[in-house]
DSSP file (Angstrom, degrees, kcal/mol; ACC not computed):
  #  RESIDUE AA STRUCTURE BP1 BP2  ACC     N-H-->O    O-->H-N    N-H-->O    O-->H-N    TCO  KAPPA ALPHA  PHI   PSI    X-CA   Y-CA   Z-CA
    1    1 A M     >        0   0    0      0, 0.0     4,-2.2     0, 0.0     5,-0.2   0.000 360.0 360.0 360.0 -44.1   13.2    0.2   45.0
    2    2 A M  H  >  +     0   0    0      1,-0.2     4,-2.5     2,-0.2     5,-0.2   0.887 360.0  51.6 -63.9 -39.4   14.3   -0.9   48.4
    3    3 A T  H  > S+     0   0    0      2,-0.2     4,-2.5     1,-0.2    -1,-0.2   0.904 109.8  48.7 -65.3 -41.9   15.5    2.6   49.3
    4    4 A K  H  > S+     0   0    0      2,-0.2     4,-2.6     1,-0.2    -2,-0.2   0.902 112.4  48.5 -64.9 -41.1   12.1    4.2   48.2
    5    5 A T  H  X S+     0   0    0     -4,-2.2     4,-2.4     2,-0.2    -2,-0.2   0.922 112.8  47.5 -64.8 -44.1   10.2    1.6   50.3
    6    6 A L  H  X S+     0   0    0     -4,-2.5     4,-2.5     2,-0.2    -2,-0.2   0.908 112.7  49.3 -63.5 -42.3   12.4    2.3   53.3
    7    7 A Y  H  X S+     0   0    0     -4,-2.5     4,-2.4     2,-0.2    -2,-0.2   0.914 111.8  48.5 -63.1 -44.0   12.0    6.0   52.8
    8    8 A A  H  X S+     0   0    0     -4,-2.6     4,-2.2     2,-0.2    -2,-0.2   0.904 112.6  48.4 -63.5 -41.9    8.2    5.8   52.5
    9    9 A L  H  X S+     0   0    0     -4,-2.4     4,-2.2     2,-0.2    -2,-0.2   0.911 111.7  49.1 -65.2 -43.2    8.0    3.6   55.6
   10   10 A L  H  X S+     0   0    0     -4,-2.5     4,-2.4     2,-0.2    -2,-0.2   0.905 110.6  50.8 -63.1 -42.3   10.2    5.9   57.6
   11   11 A T  H  X S+     0   0    0     -4,-2.4     4,-2.3     1,-0.2     5,-0.2   0.908 109.6  50.9 -61.6 -42.7    8.1    8.9   56.5
   12   12 A L  H  X S+     0   0    0     -4,-2.2     4,-2.2     1,-0.2    -2,-0.2   0.905 110.4  48.8 -61.9 -43.2    4.9    7.1   57.6
   13   13 A V  H  X S+     0   0    0     -4,-2.2     4,-2.5     2,-0.2     5,-0.2   0.920 110.5  50.8 -63.9 -44.3    6.4    6.3   61.0
   14   14 A V  H  X S+     0   0    0     -4,-2.4     4,-2.3     1,-0.2    -2,-0.2   0.927 113.0  45.1 -61.4 -45.8    7.5    9.9   61.6
   15   15 A F  H  X S+     0   0    0     -4,-2.3     4,-2.3     2,-0.2    -1,-0.2   0.861 112.0  52.6 -68.1 -34.6    4.1   11.3   60.7
   16   16 A S  H  X S+     0   0    0     -4,-2.2     4,-2.4    -5,-0.2    -2,-0.2   0.930 111.5  45.3 -65.4 -45.2    2.3    8.7   62.8
   17   17 A V  H  X S+     0   0    0     -4,-2.5     4,-2.6     2,-0.2    -2,-0.2   0.906 113.0  51.1 -65.0 -41.7    4.4    9.5   65.8
   18   18 A S  H  X S+     0   0    0     -4,-2.3     4,-2.2    -5,-0.2    -2,-0.2   0.912 111.3  47.8 -62.0 -43.0    3.9   13.3   65.2
   19   19 A S  H  X S+     0   0    0     -4,-2.3     4,-1.9     2,-0.2    -2,-0.2   0.913 112.2  48.9 -64.6 -44.0    0.2   12.8   65.0
   20   20 A W  H  X S+     0   0    0     -4,-2.4     4,-2.2     1,-0.2    -2,-0.2   0.915 111.4  50.0 -62.2 -43.9    0.0   10.7   68.2
   21   21 A H  H  X S+     0   0    0     -4,-2.6     4,-2.6     1,-0.2     5,-0.2   0.905 109.3  51.4 -62.8 -42.3    2.1   13.3   70.1
   22   22 A A  H  X S+     0   0    0     -4,-2.2     4,-2.3     1,-0.2    -1,-0.2   0.878 109.5  50.9 -63.0 -37.9   -0.1   16.1   69.0
   23   23 A T  H  X S+     0   0    0     -4,-1.9     4,-1.3     2,-0.2    -2,-0.2   0.925 111.4  46.9 -65.7 -44.9   -3.2   14.2   70.2
   24   24 A V  H  X S+     0   0    0     -4,-2.2     4,-0.6     1,-0.2     3,-0.4   0.923 114.4  46.8 -63.7 -45.0   -1.7   13.6   73.6
   25   25 A V  H >< S+     0   0    0     -4,-2.6     3,-1.1     1,-0.2    -1,-0.2   0.899 109.7  54.2 -64.4 -40.3   -0.6   17.2   74.0
   26   26 A A  H 3< S+     0   0    0     -4,-2.3    -1,-0.2     1,-0.3    -2,-0.2   0.776 105.3  54.4 -65.6 -25.8   -4.0   18.5   72.8
   27   27 A Q  H 3< S+     0   0    0     -4,-1.3    27,-2.3    -3,-0.4     2,-0.3   0.586  85.0 100.9 -85.4 -10.4   -5.7   16.4   75.5
   28   28 A T  E <<  -A   53   0A   0     -3,-1.1     2,-0.5    -4,-0.6    25,-0.3  -0.608  66.7-143.8 -77.3 131.6   -3.6   17.8   78.3
   29   29 A V  E     -A   52   0A   0     23,-3.4    23,-0.5    -2,-0.3     2,-0.5  -0.835   7.3-149.8 -99.8 130.5   -5.5   20.5   80.3
   30   30 A T        -     0   0    0     -2,-0.5     3,-0.1    21,-0.1    23,-0.0  -0.859   4.7-158.4-100.8 130.7   -3.6   23.5   81.6
   31   31 A F        -     0   0    0     -2,-0.5    46,-0.1     1,-0.1     6,-0.1  -0.941   8.3-158.1-108.6 117.8   -4.8   25.1   84.8
   32   32 A P  S    S+     0   0    0      0, 0.0     2,-0.8     0, 0.0    -1,-0.1   0.815  82.6  71.8 -62.1 -29.1   -3.6   28.7   85.3
   33   33 A D     >  -     0   0    0     43,-0.3     4,-2.2    41,-0.3     3,-0.2  -0.795  67.9-164.5 -93.4 109.8   -4.2   28.4   89.0
   34   34 A A  H  > S+     0   0    0     -2,-0.8     4,-2.3     1,-0.2    -1,-0.2   0.823  88.0  56.2 -63.3 -33.0   -1.5   26.1   90.5
   35   35 A N  H  > S+     0   0    0      2,-0.2     4,-2.0     1,-0.2    -1,-0.2   0.895 108.5  46.9 -68.0 -39.2   -3.4   25.6   93.7
   36   36 A L  H  > S+     0   0    0     -3,-0.2     4,-2.4     2,-0.2    -2,-0.2   0.927 111.8  51.0 -65.7 -44.6   -6.4   24.3   91.8
   37   37 A A  H  X S+     0   0    0     -4,-2.2     4,-2.5     1,-0.2    -2,-0.2   0.904 109.7  50.5 -59.3 -42.3   -4.3   22.0   89.7
   38   38 A A  H  X S+     0   0    0     -4,-2.3     4,-2.2     1,-0.2    -1,-0.2   0.908 110.3  49.4 -63.3 -42.0   -2.6   20.6   92.8
   39   39 A A  H  X S+     0   0    0     -4,-2.0     4,-2.4     1,-0.2    -1,-0.2   0.888 111.5  49.0 -65.0 -39.0   -6.0   19.9   94.4
   40   40 A I  H  X S+     0   0    0     -4,-2.4     4,-2.5     2,-0.2     6,-0.2   0.914 109.2  52.0 -67.1 -42.6   -7.2   18.2   91.3
   41   41 A R  H  X>S+     0   0    0     -4,-2.5     5,-2.9     1,-0.2     4,-0.8   0.919 111.4  47.4 -59.8 -42.9   -4.1   16.0   91.1
   42   42 A I  H ><5S+     0   0    0     -4,-2.2     3,-0.8     3,-0.2    -2,-0.2   0.941 112.4  49.0 -62.7 -46.6   -4.6   14.9   94.7
   43   43 A R  H 3<5S+     0   0    0     -4,-2.4    -2,-0.2     1,-0.3    -1,-0.2   0.860 115.3  44.2 -61.9 -36.4   -8.3   14.2   94.1
   44   44 A L  H 3<5S-     0   0    0     -4,-2.5    -1,-0.3    -5,-0.1    -2,-0.2   0.534 113.4-117.1 -86.4  -6.8   -7.5   12.1   91.0
   45   45 A G  T <<5 +     0   0    0     -3,-0.8    -3,-0.2    -4,-0.8     2,-0.2   0.789  64.3 146.4  76.4  27.5   -4.5   10.3   92.6
   46   46 A L      < -     0   0    0     -5,-2.9    -1,-0.2    -6,-0.2    -2,-0.1  -0.583  52.2-103.1 -93.8 158.4   -2.0   11.8   90.2
   47   47 A G    >   -     0   0    0     -2,-0.2     3,-1.0     1,-0.1    -1,-0.1  -0.311  39.2-101.1 -72.8 164.6    1.6   12.7   91.0
   48   48 A S  T 3  S+     0   0    0      1,-0.3    -1,-0.1    -2,-0.0    -7,-0.1   0.682 122.4  34.3 -65.5 -18.1    2.5   16.4   91.5
   49   49 A T  T 3  S+     0   0    0      2,-0.1    -1,-0.3    -8,-0.1    -2,-0.0   0.390  88.5 118.8-115.6   1.3    4.0   16.6   88.0
   50   50 A D    <   -     0   0    0     -3,-1.0     2,-0.1     1,-0.1    -4,-0.1  -0.428  69.9-112.0 -66.7 139.8    1.6   14.3   86.2
   51   51 A P        -     0   0    0      0, 0.0     2,-0.6     0, 0.0    -1,-0.1  -0.428  21.8-131.6 -69.8 148.5   -0.3   16.0   83.4
   52   52 A I  E     -A   29   0A   0    -23,-0.5   -23,-3.4    -2,-0.1     2,-0.2  -0.907  29.3-161.6 -99.4 123.7   -4.1   16.3   83.9
   53   53 A T  E  >  -A   28   0A   0     -2,-0.6     4,-2.0   -25,-0.3   -25,-0.2  -0.604  32.4-113.1-105.2 164.6   -5.9   15.2   80.8
   54   54 A R  H  > S+     0   0    0    -27,-2.3     4,-2.0     1,-0.2     5,-0.1   0.871 119.9  55.9 -59.6 -36.8   -9.4   15.7   79.5
   55   55 A A  H  > S+     0   0    0      2,-0.2     4,-0.7     1,-0.2    -1,-0.2   0.895 104.7  52.1 -64.6 -39.8  -10.0   12.0   80.1
   56   56 A D  H >4 S+     0   0    0      1,-0.2     3,-0.8     2,-0.2    -1,-0.2   0.933 113.1  44.6 -58.5 -46.0   -9.0   12.4   83.7
   57   57 A L  H 3< S+     0   0    0     -4,-2.0    26,-0.7     1,-0.2    27,-0.2   0.793 112.4  50.9 -72.4 -28.6  -11.5   15.2   84.2
   58   58 A A  H 3< S+     0   0    0     -4,-2.0    -1,-0.2    23,-0.2    -2,-0.2   0.504  79.7 128.4 -86.6  -4.1  -14.3   13.5   82.3
   59   59 A D    X<  -     0   0    0     -3,-0.8     3,-1.8    -4,-0.7    24,-0.2  -0.255  65.3-131.2 -54.8 134.2  -14.0   10.3   84.4
   60   60 A S  T 3  S+     0   0    0      1,-0.3    -1,-0.2     3,-0.0     3,-0.0   0.664 105.7  60.5 -65.9 -15.8  -17.3    9.3   85.8
   61   61 A N  T 3  S+     0   0    0      1,-0.2     2,-1.5     2,-0.1     3,-0.3   0.591  83.7  83.0 -84.5 -11.2  -15.8    9.0   89.3
   62   62 A F    <   +     0   0    0     -3,-1.8    21,-0.2     1,-0.2    -1,-0.2  -0.573  51.7 130.2 -92.5  72.6  -14.7   12.6   89.4
   63   63 A T        +     0   0    0     -2,-1.5    22,-2.9    21,-0.2    23,-2.3   0.594  63.3  35.6-102.8 -14.8  -18.1   13.9   90.5
   64   64 A S  E     -b   86   0B   0     -3,-0.3     2,-0.3    21,-0.2    23,-0.2  -0.992  53.9-176.3-142.8 150.3  -17.0   16.2   93.4
   65   65 A L  E     -b   87   0B   0     21,-2.1    23,-3.1    -2,-0.3     2,-0.6  -0.961   5.7-166.7-147.0 125.7  -14.1   18.4   94.3
   66   66 A S  E     +b   88   0B   0     -2,-0.3     2,-0.4    21,-0.2    23,-0.2  -0.958  13.5 167.6-116.2 116.0  -13.6   20.3   97.5
   67   67 A V        +     0   0    0     21,-3.4     2,-0.4    -2,-0.6     3,-0.3  -0.778  14.8 168.4-129.7  85.4  -10.9   23.0   97.4
   68   68 A N        -     0   0    0     -2,-0.4    23,-0.2     1,-0.2    24,-0.1  -0.808  60.6  -1.0-106.8 140.9  -11.2   25.1  100.6
   69   69 A N  S    S+     0   0    0     21,-2.6    -1,-0.2    -2,-0.4    23,-0.2   0.853  89.9 120.4  55.7  40.9   -8.8   27.6  101.9
   70   70 A K  S    S-     0   0    0     -3,-0.3    22,-0.1    20,-0.3    -1,-0.1   0.273  80.6-115.9-116.3   9.0   -6.3   27.1   99.1
   71   71 A E        +     0   0    0     20,-0.6     2,-0.4     1,-0.2   -36,-0.2   0.853  49.1 174.8  58.6  37.6   -6.3   30.7   97.7
   72   72 A V        +     0   0    0     -5,-0.2    -1,-0.2     1,-0.2     3,-0.1  -0.634  12.7 165.2 -76.3 127.5   -7.8   29.6   94.4
   73   73 A A        +     0   0    0     -2,-0.4     2,-0.4     1,-0.3    -1,-0.2   0.522  61.3  44.1-118.2 -13.0   -8.5   32.6   92.2
   74   74 A D        -     0   0    0      2,-0.1   -41,-0.3     1,-0.1    -1,-0.3  -0.980  48.1-176.0-141.8 122.5   -9.1   31.0   88.7
   75   75 A I    >   +     0   0    0     -2,-0.4     3,-1.9    -3,-0.1     4,-0.2   0.189  36.8 141.7-104.2  17.1  -11.1   27.9   87.9
   76   76 A S  T 3   +     0   0    0      1,-0.2   -43,-0.3     2,-0.1    -2,-0.1  -0.322  61.3  40.2 -57.2 138.4  -10.3   27.9   84.2
   77   77 A G  T >  S+     0   0    0    -46,-0.1     3,-1.4   -45,-0.1    -1,-0.2  -0.005  85.3  96.9 108.2 -26.3   -9.8   24.3   83.0
   78   78 A L  G X   +     0   0    0     -3,-1.9     3,-2.0     1,-0.3     6,-0.2   0.609  59.6  86.5 -71.7  -9.4  -12.7   22.9   85.0
   79   79 A E  G 3  S+     0   0    0      1,-0.3    -1,-0.3    -4,-0.2    -3,-0.1   0.721  85.0  57.6 -62.0 -18.1  -14.9   23.2   81.9
   80   80 A Y  G <  S+     0   0    0     -3,-1.4     2,-1.9     1,-0.1    -1,-0.3   0.507  78.4  94.4 -88.4  -5.3  -13.6   19.8   80.9
   81   81 A A    X   +     0   0    0     -3,-2.0     3,-1.3     1,-0.2   -23,-0.2  -0.526  49.2 164.4 -84.7  72.2  -14.8   18.2   84.2
   82   82 A T  T 3  S+     0   0    0     -2,-1.9    -1,-0.2     1,-0.3   -24,-0.2   0.628  70.4  49.2 -72.3 -14.7  -18.0   17.0   82.6
   83   83 A S  T 3  S+     0   0    0    -26,-0.7     2,-0.4   -21,-0.2    -1,-0.3   0.475  81.2 118.9 -98.2  -4.6  -18.9   14.6   85.3
   84   84 A L    <   +     0   0    0     -3,-1.3   -21,-0.2   -27,-0.2   -20,-0.2  -0.480  26.8 162.2 -69.1 120.4  -18.3   17.1   88.1
   85   85 A L        +     0   0    0    -22,-2.9     2,-0.5    -2,-0.4   -21,-0.2   0.720  63.1  42.6-106.6 -33.0  -21.5   17.7   90.0
   86   86 A I  E     +b   64   0B   0    -23,-2.3   -21,-2.1     2,-0.0     2,-0.5  -0.973  58.0 177.9-125.1 123.3  -20.3   19.3   93.3
   87   87 A L  E     -b   65   0B   0     -2,-0.5     2,-0.6   -23,-0.2   -21,-0.2  -0.980   8.1-168.0-125.2 118.2  -17.6   22.0   93.4
   88   88 A E  E     +b   66   0B   0    -23,-3.1   -21,-3.4    -2,-0.5     2,-0.3  -0.926  14.9 165.4-111.6 115.4  -16.8   23.4   96.9
   89   89 A L        +     0   0    0     -2,-0.6     2,-0.4   -23,-0.2     3,-0.4  -0.723  12.5 171.3-129.2  80.1  -14.7   26.5   96.9
   90   90 A V        -     0   0    0     -2,-0.3   -21,-2.6     1,-0.2   -20,-0.3  -0.786  64.4  -4.2 -98.4 133.3  -14.9   28.0  100.4
   91   91 A Q  S    S+     0   0    0     -2,-0.4   -20,-0.6   -23,-0.2     2,-0.4   0.940  79.5 148.8  53.2  58.3  -12.7   30.9  101.5
   92   92 A N        +     0   0    0     -3,-0.4     2,-0.3   -23,-0.2    -1,-0.2  -0.663  15.8 160.2-119.3  74.1  -10.6   31.1   98.3
   93   93 A E        -     0   0    0     -2,-0.4     2,-0.8    -3,-0.1   -20,-0.1  -0.732  48.2-112.7 -96.4 143.2   -9.8   34.8   98.0
   94   94 A N              0   0    0     -2,-0.3   -22,-0.1     1,-0.2    -2,-0.0  -0.653 360.0 360.0 -73.7 111.6   -6.9   36.0   95.9
   95   95 A Q              0   0    0     -2,-0.8    -1,-0.2   -24,-0.1   -24,-0.0   0.426 360.0 360.0-104.4 360.0   -4.5   37.3   98.6
C-alpha cells in the first residue's frame, strides 16, 4: 500500500512539473531577427540571454519601441506585443 501511494505521488509530481515546464516554454516568444530581439530585451530591461515571454510583450508599460538603424528585416513575434502603440523602424534594410 505504501509503495503504491509513493508511486502515485511520484507520478503526480512528474506530470505536474512536465505540465508547468510546457506552459513556460509555450509562453516564450522566439524572434527570428536577432537585432529586433536584442532591442526588445534592452527596452524591457532584460539580460541578453533572458527569454522574452508573452507576458513581457503584453505588459501595459511596453507601449513604444524604437529600433532605428539596426538592420531589422523581420518583425515576427511582435504580434504578442498587444500593448504596443508606437513602433519606429527607421532605416532597417536587410543588408
